[in-house]
VOGU-3710 file (C-alpha; in Angstrom, 3 decimals, decimal comma):
1> miyiqllesm> 39,897/152,352/151,462  43,564/151,911/150,495  43,506/148,337/151,836  40,544/147,438/149,636  42,052/149,033/146,515  45,405/147,316/147,067  43,652/143,996/147,590  41,877/144,496/144,277  45,223/145,148/142,619  46,711/142,105/144,314
11> slialaayiy> 44,059/139,874/142,728  46,014/140,363/139,517  48,982/138,790/141,266  47,078/135,536/141,752  46,111/135,553/138,071  49,693/136,320/137,077  50,955/133,487/139,310  48,617/131,047/137,587  49,695/132,207/134,117  53,348/132,047/135,094
21> nqstiskklf> 53,098/128,517/136,463  51,422/127,276/133,289  54,205/128,715/131,152  57,144/126,848/129,662  59,537/129,042/131,637  58,061/127,891/134,935  58,261/124,204/133,990  61,892/124,553/132,951  62,564/126,443/136,164  61,064/123,649/138,219
31> yknyntpank> 63,130/120,978/136,449  66,358/122,937/137,071  66,783/123,759/133,410  66,438/127,516/133,697  70,101/128,479/133,791  70,126/129,505/130,131  70,073/133,036/128,676  66,688/132,481/127,000  65,000/131,304/130,196  66,552/134,101/132,253
41> lgiiffftvl> 65,311/136,664/129,745  61,861/135,107/129,961  61,819/135,454/133,757  63,053/139,065/133,547  60,416/139,979/130,954  57,529/138,365/132,843  58,256/139,925/136,232  59,135/143,324/134,775  55,740/143,420/133,070  54,120/142,264/136,316
51> siigtytgvn> 55,810/145,086/138,255  54,819/147,708/135,676  51,213/146,497/135,791  51,419/146,771/139,578  52,405/150,418/139,167  49,524/151,201/136,821  46,977/149,476/139,038  48,155/151,381/142,104  46,210/153,902/144,150  46,929/157,588/143,470
61> inpisasknn> 47,391/159,512/146,706  46,372/162,999/145,430  46,509/165,683/146,429  49,112/165,906/149,112  49,236/169,566/149,991  52,223/171,446/151,216  53,164/175,029/151,603  56,431/176,331/150,289  57,294/180,000/150,127  53,591/180,778/150,541
71> vfissyaian> 52,893/178,955/147,253  50,332/176,193/147,303  51,642/173,198/145,324  50,100/169,896/144,586  52,038/166,665/144,140  51,068/163,020/144,139  52,326/159,520/144,985  51,231/155,957/144,165  50,483/153,166/146,625  50,922/150,025/144,510
81> trpigaitag> 51,813/146,327/144,226  54,907/146,896/142,082  57,291/145,476/144,760  55,675/142,034/144,494  57,091/141,496/140,995  60,618/142,633/141,912  60,780/140,674/145,185  59,393/137,467/143,632  61,723/137,753/140,626  64,720/137,958/142,941
91> yiggpaigii> 63,513/135,086/145,100  62,918/132,811/142,114  65,774/133,857/139,820  68,466/135,085/142,204  70,054/138,462/143,035  71,086/139,382/139,476  67,603/138,833/138,049  66,043/140,625/141,030  68,252/143,694/140,495  67,560/143,746/136,725
101> vgslagfhrl> 63,782/143,500/137,184  63,943/146,103/139,976  65,970/148,452/137,763  63,610/148,181/134,803  60,453/148,543/136,890  62,078/151,301/138,945  63,086/153,258/135,833  59,526/152,996/134,578  58,245/154,335/137,905  60,755/157,193/137,729
111> siggftalac> 59,492/158,146/134,269  55,943/158,622/135,591  57,006/161,350/137,966  55,768/162,499/141,322  57,668/163,696/144,341  58,391/160,032/145,352  59,486/158,956/141,846  63,234/158,809/142,600  62,736/157,100/145,949  60,376/154,521/144,450
121> gistiveglc> 62,793/153,849/141,590  65,669/153,214/144,020  63,548/151,177/146,423  62,338/148,859/143,639  65,963/147,889/142,935  66,522/147,288/146,665  63,370/145,139/146,788  64,622/142,980/143,908  67,917/142,595/145,779  66,092/141,549/148,976
131> ggiaheigkk> 64,316/138,814/147,018  67,687/137,706/145,604  69,198/137,506/149,085  66,260/135,341/150,174  67,007/133,117/147,151  70,613/132,672/148,293  69,543/131,952/151,873  66,881/129,416/150,870  68,590/127,363/148,134  65,710/124,846/148,173
141> khldsklgfi> 63,769/123,174/145,406  60,499/124,503/146,866  60,119/128,189/147,684  59,622/128,929/151,385  56,606/131,197/151,905  57,818/132,196/155,386  61,189/133,289/154,032  59,455/135,108/151,191  57,169/136,921/153,640  60,103/138,016/155,807
151> aaviaeilqm> 62,022/139,215/152,725  58,976/141,172/151,538  58,432/142,830/154,946  62,095/143,864/155,136  61,991/145,124/151,534  58,868/147,211/152,182  60,318/148,682/155,379  63,441/149,650/153,440  61,213/151,250/150,794  59,546/153,404/153,432
161> iiilafstpf> 62,946/154,460/154,789  64,167/155,326/151,258  61,008/157,381/150,599  61,637/159,390/153,775  65,302/159,835/152,868  64,949/160,875/149,214  61,530/162,532/148,943  61,014/166,227/149,495  59,436/167,977/151,182  59,943/165,676/154,163
171> ndafelekli> 56,627/166,628/155,737  54,742/165,447/152,640  56,765/162,225/152,631  56,005/161,687/156,292  52,285/162,282/155,771  52,371/159,870/152,865  54,041/157,200/154,994  51,300/157,506/157,571  48,792/156,664/154,841  50,549/153,894/152,862
181> afpmiiinsl> 53,203/152,291/155,082  51,159/149,617/156,818  48,866/148,849/153,861  51,790/148,335/151,475  53,875/146,344/153,961  50,989/144,001/154,741  49,365/143,707/151,296  52,574/143,368/149,275  54,047/140,842/151,718  50,858/138,797/151,480
191> gvvifinitn> 51,039/139,121/147,688  54,519/137,575/147,671  53,257/134,723/149,868  50,272/134,119/147,559  52,528/133,996/144,486  54,906/131,584/146,240  52,089/129,299/147,428  50,498/129,137/143,978  53,923/128,363/142,512  54,561/125,613/145,070
201> nafdqynris> 51,142/124,079/144,383  51,940/124,065/140,691  55,301/122,428/141,396  53,543/119,738/143,441  51,197/119,159/140,526  54,170/118,828/138,158  55,652/116,316/140,581  52,476/114,245/140,572  52,254/114,273/136,777  55,934/113,308/136,473
211> alqaqkalii> 55,437/110,510/139,008  52,484/109,188/137,005  54,549/109,202/133,815  57,401/107,432/135,599  54,929/104,917/137,037  53,546/104,193/133,555  57,056/103,565/132,252  57,924/101,358/135,239  54,751/99,275/134,875  55,534/98,652/131,217
221> aeqtlnylkk> 59,168/97,843/132,028  58,137/95,424/134,778  55,745/93,568/132,470  58,172/93,455/129,531  61,104/92,225/131,634  60,058/88,565/131,393  60,198/88,843/127,603  63,181/91,118/126,942  65,410/89,159/129,319  65,167/86,351/126,727
231> gfnktiaenv> 66,358/88,582/123,873  64,562/90,338/121,035  62,742/88,773/118,108  59,358/89,024/116,367  57,474/87,009/119,007  58,954/89,035/121,866  58,215/92,250/119,955  54,547/91,244/119,648  54,289/90,671/123,401  56,016/93,980/124,197
241> akiiydnnny> 53,766/95,896/121,764  50,650/94,391/123,356  51,825/95,364/126,856  52,448/98,987/125,799  49,110/99,089/123,964  47,185/97,717/126,963  48,781/100,208/129,383  48,095/103,382/127,388  45,384/105,097/125,392  47,154/104,905/122,051
251> ktvfiadkek> 45,120/103,745/119,061  48,107/101,979/117,536  51,512/100,816/118,782  54,185/99,385/116,501  57,615/97,940/117,177  60,433/97,842/114,643  63,953/96,515/114,665  66,870/98,158/112,859  65,409/97,385/109,425  61,624/97,056/109,415
261> ilcycgeiid> 58,410/97,006/111,440  57,970/93,657/113,172  54,466/94,021/114,599  51,719/96,397/115,661  48,691/96,491/117,972  45,529/98,492/117,427  44,121/100,009/114,262  44,957/98,453/110,906  47,814/100,320/109,272  49,530/100,137/105,918
271> inklnfsikp> 52,768/98,425/106,954  54,438/98,958/103,574  53,802/102,708/103,584  54,843/103,034/107,194  58,018/101,051/106,487  58,794/103,421/103,626  58,130/106,485/105,821  60,324/105,207/108,630  63,398/104,457/106,506  64,988/107,927/106,901
281> yykfadyrii> 64,441/107,646/110,662  66,965/104,802/110,999  69,812/107,121/110,019  68,970/109,761/112,614  66,993/108,010/115,339  65,589/110,422/117,907  62,418/111,248/119,834  60,320/112,657/117,006  57,221/112,251/114,870  57,014/110,436/111,522
291> syknetnnrd> 53,939/110,462/109,307  52,415/108,771/106,290  49,326/109,600/104,240  46,245/107,451/104,764  44,586/107,133/101,355  41,266/106,099/102,901  40,603/109,464/104,569  43,466/111,457/103,011  44,839/112,308/106,432  48,304/112,126/107,875
301> nlffcipifd> 48,864/109,348/110,421  51,308/110,549/113,057  53,539/108,229/115,061  55,867/109,368/117,808  58,991/107,206/117,632  60,920/106,162/120,736  64,419/104,803/119,996  65,783/101,978/122,147  69,580/101,910/122,180  72,157/99,420/123,330
311> ennlemivgl> 74,983/101,796/124,154  75,040/103,885/120,933  73,545/101,254/118,640  69,871/101,418/117,696  68,226/98,106/118,622  64,488/98,737/118,599  61,893/101,430/117,839  58,583/101,860/119,643  56,015/103,878/117,682  52,966/105,443/119,376
321> kvkserqidy> 50,146/106,877/117,273  49,255/110,442/118,343  46,431/112,756/117,321  48,585/115,820/116,695  51,929/117,387/117,463  50,324/119,298/120,334  50,036/116,001/122,202  53,842/115,867/122,421  54,271/118,013/125,512  56,988/117,966/128,148
331> yftlfakqls> 55,421/115,084/130,066  54,872/112,930/126,997  58,550/113,329/126,086  59,506/112,590/129,702  57,526/109,331/129,581  59,105/108,412/126,228  62,652/108,962/127,499  62,033/107,031/130,724  60,531/104,131/128,769  63,463/104,172/126,350
341> sllstqmqiy> 65,958/104,138/129,211  64,247/101,227/130,990  63,838/99,079/127,865  67,421/99,840/126,807  68,622/98,697/130,231  66,647/95,466/129,898  68,212/94,711/126,518  71,674/95,445/127,902  70,989/93,141/130,862  70,023/90,366/128,435
351> klnkiaheac> 73,279/90,766/126,519  75,355/90,928/129,689  73,590/87,833/131,056  74,229/86,060/127,780  77,928/86,947/127,875  78,173/85,910/131,528  76,316/82,665/130,824  78,596/81,816/127,910  81,655/82,601/130,013  80,243/80,460/132,819
361> iaeykalrsq> 79,664/77,545/130,436  83,175/77,901/129,032  84,655/77,938/132,528  82,523/74,987/133,600  83,556/72,913/130,578  87,194/73,785/131,216  86,847/72,563/134,800  85,038/69,424/133,683  87,769/68,625/131,161  90,295/68,523/134,020
371> ihphflfnal> 88,554/65,464/135,519  89,391/63,020/132,774  93,179/63,406/132,671  93,336/63,700/136,451  91,544/60,385/136,902  93,367/58,821/133,955  96,834/59,497/135,349  95,942/58,023/138,754  94,332/54,961/137,152  97,330/54,303/134,886
381> ntissfcrtn> 99,672/54,528/137,860  97,574/51,904/139,646  97,492/49,618/136,589  101,218/49,954/136,043  101,865/48,616/139,543  100,070/45,367/138,557  101,779/44,907/135,197  104,718/42,949/136,704  103,172/41,459/139,810  99,762/40,457/138,426
391> pskareliid> 99,417/40,949/134,631  95,946/39,353/134,461  94,674/41,772/137,072  96,232/44,607/135,115  94,322/43,473/132,011  91,047/43,462/133,982  91,727/46,943/135,234  92,540/48,149/131,718  89,171/46,778/130,575  87,445/48,567/133,482
401> lsnyfrqtlk> 89,236/51,781/132,562  88,355/51,480/128,869  84,690/50,816/129,753  84,707/53,866/131,960  86,073/56,182/129,263  83,934/54,604/126,567  80,880/55,610/128,545  82,180/59,107/129,249  82,948/59,739/125,581  79,318/59,020/124,723
411> reedfvtike> 78,088/61,603/127,194  78,041/65,294/126,418  75,426/66,410/128,932  76,446/68,255/132,061  74,019/66,461/134,378  73,389/62,781/135,062  71,189/60,868/137,476  72,615/59,675/140,763  72,227/56,141/139,452  74,388/56,932/136,393
421> efeflrsyls> 76,970/58,682/138,509  77,400/55,576/140,686  77,839/53,375/137,612  80,919/55,410/136,826  82,049/55,178/140,412  81,983/51,382/140,263  84,554/51,362/137,443  86,728/53,785/139,354  86,394/51,902/142,664  87,254/48,590/140,994
431> ienarfgerl> 90,641/50,090/140,153  91,103/51,517/143,628  90,013/48,285/145,323  92,602/46,421/143,259  95,176/48,886/144,460  94,292/48,844/148,164  92,788/45,388/148,564  91,284/44,888/151,991  92,662/48,215/153,180  89,795/50,046/151,427
441> nvktnipknl> 86,124/49,623/152,298  83,488/51,815/150,594  79,926/51,860/151,874  76,972/53,670/150,311  73,653/54,739/151,780  71,393/55,980/148,982  67,592/55,667/149,178  66,126/54,206/145,989  63,705/57,125/145,605  66,672/59,461/145,079
451> lnykvpvfil> 68,367/57,539/142,268  66,600/59,475/139,508  67,517/62,920/140,766  70,090/64,720/138,639  73,518/65,853/139,772  76,444/67,497/137,955  78,522/64,940/136,099  81,715/63,715/137,849  80,736/65,449/141,096  81,459/62,552/143,491
461> qpiiensikh> 84,497/60,803/142,016  87,010/63,619/142,761  85,841/63,791/146,401  86,157/60,019/146,904  89,539/60,049/145,197  90,665/62,790/147,562  89,498/60,755/150,588  91,459/57,727/149,372  94,610/59,641/148,498  94,817/61,976/151,503
471> gilpkpsgga> 92,908/60,005/154,109  93,177/56,228/153,553  96,494/55,892/151,686  98,712/57,396/154,457  97,057/55,145/157,080  98,890/51,759/157,347  95,761/49,827/158,297  93,605/51,441/155,639  90,100/52,591/156,339  86,509/53,016/155,238
481> inidislkhe> 84,589/55,614/153,232  80,863/56,188/153,799  78,799/57,871/151,081  75,418/59,170/152,268  72,784/60,977/150,196  69,543/62,349/151,631  66,818/64,856/150,837  66,611/67,816/153,229  64,454/70,922/152,750  64,020/70,410/149,001
491> elffsikddg> 67,786/69,971/148,552  69,940/66,904/148,011  72,479/66,602/150,787  75,743/64,695/150,103  78,188/63,526/152,755  81,468/61,670/152,066  83,098/60,608/155,319  86,371/58,724/155,804  88,172/57,472/158,913  91,590/58,264/157,525
501> vgfnaclstk> 94,460/60,255/159,004  92,705/63,626/158,772  94,659/66,862/158,883  95,172/69,884/161,095  92,129/71,909/160,064  88,539/72,402/161,009  86,928/74,519/158,389  83,815/75,282/156,446  85,045/77,268/153,500  84,233/78,341/149,981
511> tpststgigl> 87,816/77,783/148,873  89,365/74,434/149,847  93,027/74,693/150,753  95,778/73,526/148,426  96,359/70,545/150,669  93,046/69,049/149,578  94,176/68,807/145,961  92,915/69,949/142,563  89,928/67,558/142,644  88,108/69,290/145,489
521> knvnerlkll> 88,890/72,728/144,100  87,419/71,657/140,795  84,190/70,385/142,393  83,910/73,480/144,571  84,200/75,853/141,615  81,683/73,894/139,555  79,163/73,953/142,410  79,439/77,736/142,721  79,184/78,240/138,971  76,093/76,052/138,698
531> ygekhflkik> 74,200/76,956/141,873  75,670/80,187/143,223  77,959/81,217/146,046  75,782/79,593/148,722  76,586/76,129/147,400  80,142/75,060/148,139  82,090/72,232/149,749  82,116/72,108/153,528  85,153/70,313/154,905  85,681/69,205/158,516
541> sipgkgtivs> 88,696/67,202/159,563  90,149/65,930/162,850  93,723/64,571/162,901  93,719/60,804/163,496  89,938/60,480/163,123  89,145/61,396/159,547  87,482/63,942/157,285  83,923/64,803/156,250  83,230/66,545/152,944  79,639/67,647/152,419
551> fsipkeanl> 77,594/69,820/150,074  73,990/70,353/149,031  72,338/71,179/145,711  68,756/71,971/144,672  66,905/68,818/143,695  66,311/68,273/139,998  64,425/65,084/139,177  64,765/63,095/135,982  61,145/61,912/135,867
//
């Protein structure tokens, strides 16, 4: 009979667990935001009330008869589910909360009276402490039902010991234990397990809802990335608004910059009135609702505003039309903050990419500007050597040099076709051929179908100059340079090979050594800036046999 009555009382525990896990306190507890005085007081209040209800719904064991000094007395005791509240409070909130709940519920039990009143009051405090110890042992995000069951069994056994120790007469206490010990140990321990399992199921549900909100934000962020990576303007705002509108059940979505609404999707709205209503928001941008009166139906239109920041500067506002303030629950706010964070990151990435791109362009142009003086000084040295020995040849070379620079001054683009690049090389090689005579022989192997592919400007001349200066010049008999260009695996492959003196190295490196000169360093850095770290000069050299400089770039046709 006691088992059935205790089970009936325990059904309230399941109801209480459901109510608790739908409460704000539970949600804050789950998201590790419960370590505040207000939330702790909420936990203490809830479980104290639960324990007191457990006392009132208990089973009166009455009468228990005893004989004392030949006087027949009657006393009573209560078999109840009060321990469930104290144990669970300690397991969820920690030892301090368990002791407080146990003290309050225990004092209430003491006030009711009965020959076990003092023992039950003390044991309720001990039970709260047992739950707190289980909390310290577990230290997990999810509550462990096995640990909770063990803590409850130990707590109930201690309660029985305390009742025997503090209740008089002992014979009545012993008779009482025979009636209630096993029912209370079993039923109350199962009650703790039921509360824990319902709480864990609720936590799993919160996890699923949070994951869905995060997924919604990620889907929107993924689809808006292609637009926001290009910056932020009215056209981009329209595309972003449409994506948010298509992915949610909002009747209207608007997007504003720092001054006004740029666009909206959904129901027709009065832009002027909404602009007027949103003006105060710009000064104190936050996650909150703004409203304006719709004269058509005399109702307030509510928009939940999501601020998008770049560092601490407001860059964009996303407005979502909501039915009422009750729609703005914890999960809605969670979605709004995740969306704000993702879109803010995208805008920051755009600005960082823009800064990096501008720095890259500046560095590239600085490297490119080094080519002209470097070539000029070498050319003038060559021409000067002909001024006394062969003035007419010097004049021809000056004309070749002037034609070369006249063409370069007309060009501001960073890329030219292979055909155009070799037109520049002819002017340069005419000067070098005059300098070396028969000691220099340059051969080219370029398929005609590759002539219209684009390459970085001045990409070949520094390499050929390096081959002449460091390979052919030191060799008394001179030598030959072979220039080969081919198409391999959707990339243009360049090879400049000389049969000069070579040097003591055999390398394939991203950073040419200082012995190769400023020209190769310049080309190497430009290749990495334009195409990434995988594209760099590969240099192989054998002393007495020559050097091969090669590189590859993605093909880019000028069709």
